[in-house]
N, C-alpha and C positions, 0 to 999 in steps of 0.2 A: 422781590425780584431775584435775589440770590437763591431763595428756596425754590422758586419756579425753575431757574436755570439748572439747579442741581437735579430736580426731578426730571427735567427734560433730558439731561445727560444720562440719567439712569435708564430712561425709556429708550434712548438711542442704543444703549448697550443691550437691552433686552430684545429689541426688534430682530436682529440677526439670529438670535437663538430661536425665536418663535418660527422663523421662516427657514431655518436650516433644513437642508435636504439630506436624505440618506446618500452616502457616497457610493459611486460605482468603483469598487476597489481596483479592478484590473482594467480600467479604461484605456490604459496604454498598451494593451495586448496587441500583438501583431495582427493586422487585418486579415491575413490569409488563414489565421487560426480561429477567427471569431465566427460563430454560427449565427446567421442573420436572425434577428428578432427573438433570440433565445436568451433568457435571463434566469439567474438563480437568486432568489430573494430570501434574505434571512431576517427574521423578526428579532426585535429586542427581547431580552430574556423575561422582562416583566409584562410583555404584551398579553392582554386578556384573551383567552381562547375564544370567547364569544365575539369579540371585536375582530379577531383574526378571521374567523369564519365569515363574518359580514364583509370584511375587506376582500376576501377571495371571491365571494359572490359578486360584488361590485366589479372587480377586475375582470371576471369571466364575462359578465354582460357586455362591458365595454370592448373587450378583446374580440368577442364573437361578432359584435356589430361591425368591426373592422375586418372580418373574415380571418381572424387569427384564432389559434387554439386555446388561448387562455392557460389556466393552470393544468399542466399535464402530469405532474408528479408532486407528491408531498415529501418533505424532509422532516423526520422526527426521530431524534436520538438524544436521550438525556435532556440537557437544556437547549439543544439546538432544535429550532422549529422554523420551517420555511417552505418554499415551494419552487419548482421549476416551471417556467411559463413561456409561452410564445405570445409576444405582445407587440402592438404597434407603438411608434414613438410617443404618441399622445397619451396612451395608457401607462407607459413607462414613467412619464412625468408624474402621473397620479400616484404611482407606487413610491417613487423617491420622495414625494411630498408628504407621504403618510407618516405620522409620528409613531406608528407601530413598527416601522422598518429600521433595522440596525444598519444594514448595508446590502448592496446588490453586486452581483458578479456577472459579467458577460459570460455566457456559456461558450467554452472554447474547445478546440480539438486537443485531446491528450493522446499520446502515442507510447507504445512500448519503447523502452530505452533501446537505441540502435544496437543491433547485434551483428556479429560477423560470423557467417557460416563457415566453419572449418571442417569440407566433406568429412564432585564432592565426594567425600569419602564413601558415602553410600554407594556411589557408582564404582569406586575402586574395589569394593569388596565383592562385586558381582563376577559371574562367570562369563567371559567374553568369547565371541566367535570371531573367526577371521575369514574374510572374503578375499581370496587370492586374485591377483590380476584385476583389481578393481580400478575404476576411473581414478585418475591421479588426485582429484579433489577429495575423494573419500579417504584415500591414503593420507593426504596432507592433514586433514582435520583429526585423524586418530593417532598422530605422532607429533612429537615436539620438534622434530627436524624434518626437512623436506626429503623427497626422493623415494618414499616407500610406495610400493604397488599393492600393499595389503591394507584392507580396511578392517580394523579391529573395533568391535562394537558389541553391545548387548542387544540380543535379538528382540527383546520385549520393548525396547525404546520406542516411544510414540504410540504404543498400543492403546486404542480407545481415544486417542486425542484427535480432534478435528482441526485440520489445516485448510483454511479457505484460500483458494488461489484466485485472486481478483485479476483477471487477465483476459485472454482470448478464448477461454473455454478449455476443456480437457477432453482428449480422445479417451473416453472412459473404457472403451473396449480394448485398449492396449494391454497386452498380456503382462507387462511389467507391473501393472497395478493390481493384478490378482483379484479384481472385483472390489477393491477398496476405494476406487474413484467414483464419485457420484455427481450427477447434475444437481446444482443447488438453485441458482437463479440466473436469469438472462435479461440484461438491460440493453443489449446491443442490437439485436434483431430477432427474427422469428426462428432462427436455427440455433438449437442448443449446442450443436457440435462445435468443436474447435475447427475453424476454417483457415487458420494461420499457422499453427504449430508452436508458437511461443509458449502458450499456456501448458501444452502437453509436455514440453521440454522442462519447464519450470517444475511442474508437478512430479516428473520423474526424479528430479534431484531432491525434492522434498522427501518422497516416500516410495519410489519404485523399488521392487525387490532386488534389482540388479544395480540400478544407478542411484538409489536413494539413501539418504542419511537415516531417516526414521522409517524402517521397512514395514512397520505395521500401523502406521498412521492412517486415518481416514482422510481422503483428499476430496474436498468439496469445490466444485467448479462454480465460480461466480463470473459469468461472462459479461464484460463491459466494453470489449473491443471487437472490431469486426475482422474480416479476412485480411484487411490491410494493416492490422495491428493498431488501428486508430478508433477513437470513440470520443464522446463528449465528456467534459469535466463533470457535468451534471450526472451522467450515468456512472462515472467512477465513484462519485460521492454516494449515489444510491447503492452501489455495490458494497461499499465499505459499511454503510449503515445496515444493509440487509445481513451481511456477514456477522456483525456484532450482535444484532438482535437474534439471529438464528442460533448463534453460539450460546447466547444467554438462555434460550429455550431448550437447548440440547446439552445439558450437563453443566452449564455455566460458562460464561465468557472467560473467566479466569483460568480455564483449562483449555483454551483455544488459541490458535495462532492465525493471523491474517497476513498473507504474503502479497505485497504490492510491488511488482517488478515493472513499474512504468513511471512516468514523470512528466512534469511541466515546469515552467518557470515558477518562482516562489508564488504561492497562492494561499491566502489567508483561510479561505473556506476549506480547502483540502487538508491543510494542517489542523484546522479546528476539528474536523470530523475524525481524524486520526486520534487526536488527544481525547476526544469524548469516548471513542471506542476503547481506549486504554483506561479511561476513568471507570468504565464498567467492568474492567478486568482483562480484556483481550490483549494479547501481545501482538503488536503490529510491526512487521519487518518490511523495510523499504530499501529498494535499490538506491545507491548514492547517485547514480547517473553516469553517463558515458561522455561527458563533454570536456574532460580534463580541466575541471573548474571547481571552485569552492561549492561544496554541497549546500551551503547556506543560500545559494541562488536558485535552488530547485525544490520542488515539492512533489511528493510528501517527504523527501529526504530531509528537509529542514524542520519537520514536525518535531517539537521537543521530546515527545514521548516515544517516538518511533525508534526501533533499533535500526540504525542506518548502516548499510553494508557497502564497503568498497571492494574492488576486485583485485585479487592477488594472482600473480603469474607463477610459473613452475619453479622459479628460482627465488621465491620469497620477495619479489619486488612488486611495488604497486603497478598494476597494469597501466600502460601508457595512456589509456583512454579514461581511466577511473577518476571520478570526482574525489575530492579530498577535503581536508580541513577538520576543525575541531568538532564539527557535528557528526563526523563519521565515527561510529562506535567500535567497529570491528571490521577486519578484512577476511574474506573467504575466497576460495578458488573461483576465478571468473574468466579464465582463458582456456580455450579448447576443451570445454566441459562436455563430456559424453553423457547423453541422456536419451530418454524416449523421444521418438520422432513421429510426427504426423505423416501418414502415408495412405495413399488411395489403394495400394495393392497389398499392404501387409499390416497386421496388427501387432507386430513385434519389432518394427524398425527402430534404429537408433541413429543419432547424428550429433555432431559437436557444434556448439555455439560458444561465442565469447561475449562478455558484457557483465555489468553489475547486475543485470537481470538474472544471470546464472549464479552470481555470488550470493544474492539474497536468499534463494531457496535452500542453500546449504545451512544458513542460519535459521530459517523457518523449521527445517528438519531437526536441527540441533535443539531448538526451543521445544519442539514436541517431544524429543528424546529425553531432555532433562525434566520436563513437566511430569512425564510418566515415571522415570527412574528415581527422581529425587522428591517426588510429591510436591512440586512447586505449585503455587497458586498466585495468579496475577502477574501483570507485566513487569512490575518492579522487581519481583523475585527472579523472574526469568532473565531480565536484562542484567541484573547483578551477577547471576550465575555465569552467563556467557562472557561478561567482561572479566570477572574474577578468575575464571579458568583459562582464559586466553593465553597463548604463548606471546611473550612480550619481547620487544627490542630486537627482533630479527628482521622485521620488515624494512626494506630499503625504499628510498625515494618517497617517503611518507608525505612530504609537502605539508607539514603542520598537522597531519592526522595522528591520532594515538597509534602507537606501533603495536597493535594487537592483531593476532591471527587466531581464528577460531580453533578450539580444541575440545575433544569429547572425554578427556580423562581416561582413555582406554589403555594407554601404555605408559611405560617409563620412557625416557628419551630413546 
């Protein structure tokens, strides 16, 4: 009897494990941000490819019987495999019950960070140029102290380096890009053009000839957000995956930068994709966010391998809106940043925006700059370079953030 009871007890322990369902990680997401019947499904790392294929065929059949789209996109990057699907509730239950599935995410709306429209020694040995009357942000990152209106830089910085702007698109015809901005991929809609302006402004700070840090970088548009600066979590994930794979196919991901000036609440999948992109070599730069909050509460800012960027004002203070905390790696100019602007009547317009969205591209540009000038390879080397060369202990109101301000090693104090 004792043996029987012991076996029964063990069986009772095993039953919940056999029936365990894959969790829906973000089930508490705000209802107004959830896209109806849209799910992102992630397989377990050891899931057999043949069984994954059969699973998707079965899910498609059931979904289409319920007049839903079924699997609409596949996710494949490194060890990450999954899909985005439109499913009825009954089919979702089949998905979560499958022992192939690691977890599920509700597909939600992701937005650009809110912005305010304000109408190494190898480097030190080089010959630098000076851009007079430059945007204040460029002056700040090329001097140890604030207040300079000159941008001092090496003109070859960023040459041949691809920077992927995962955003609203880029107005590639803008004269400040000099033909170096190209359409890469579009996961937002049928219009490849920037319909919002956010992505064009970001790209200008990365690599515009007037407004940019790395004036010879190649700027690749990865459109994931629409005219309202909004898009789905699934499409953002697809955009980062595409950028990493495209970089790998075009000279190597270890020589590429991915700028992500957008965000959501903390999201495991988004952080996972960033970490896998860096695993294959890409440098991913993320805006810390504009909620005056701990960056640990936001993604992709909280992704461990991202270079997370806070916003700096003109007096070396943390911008009042900038997120903060131990996960912020560095601060860069993010208040009244002048850059290229979307316009229906001009291909040379400029405008000023504020936000960590504007701070991040300073670092993406600096990453491209250092990759070229210092021969860096891989995100770890790039991250260390940016951190090791930063100006320290001048940032005020850091709120627990490391007191680092980006610097390009171009000048003495």
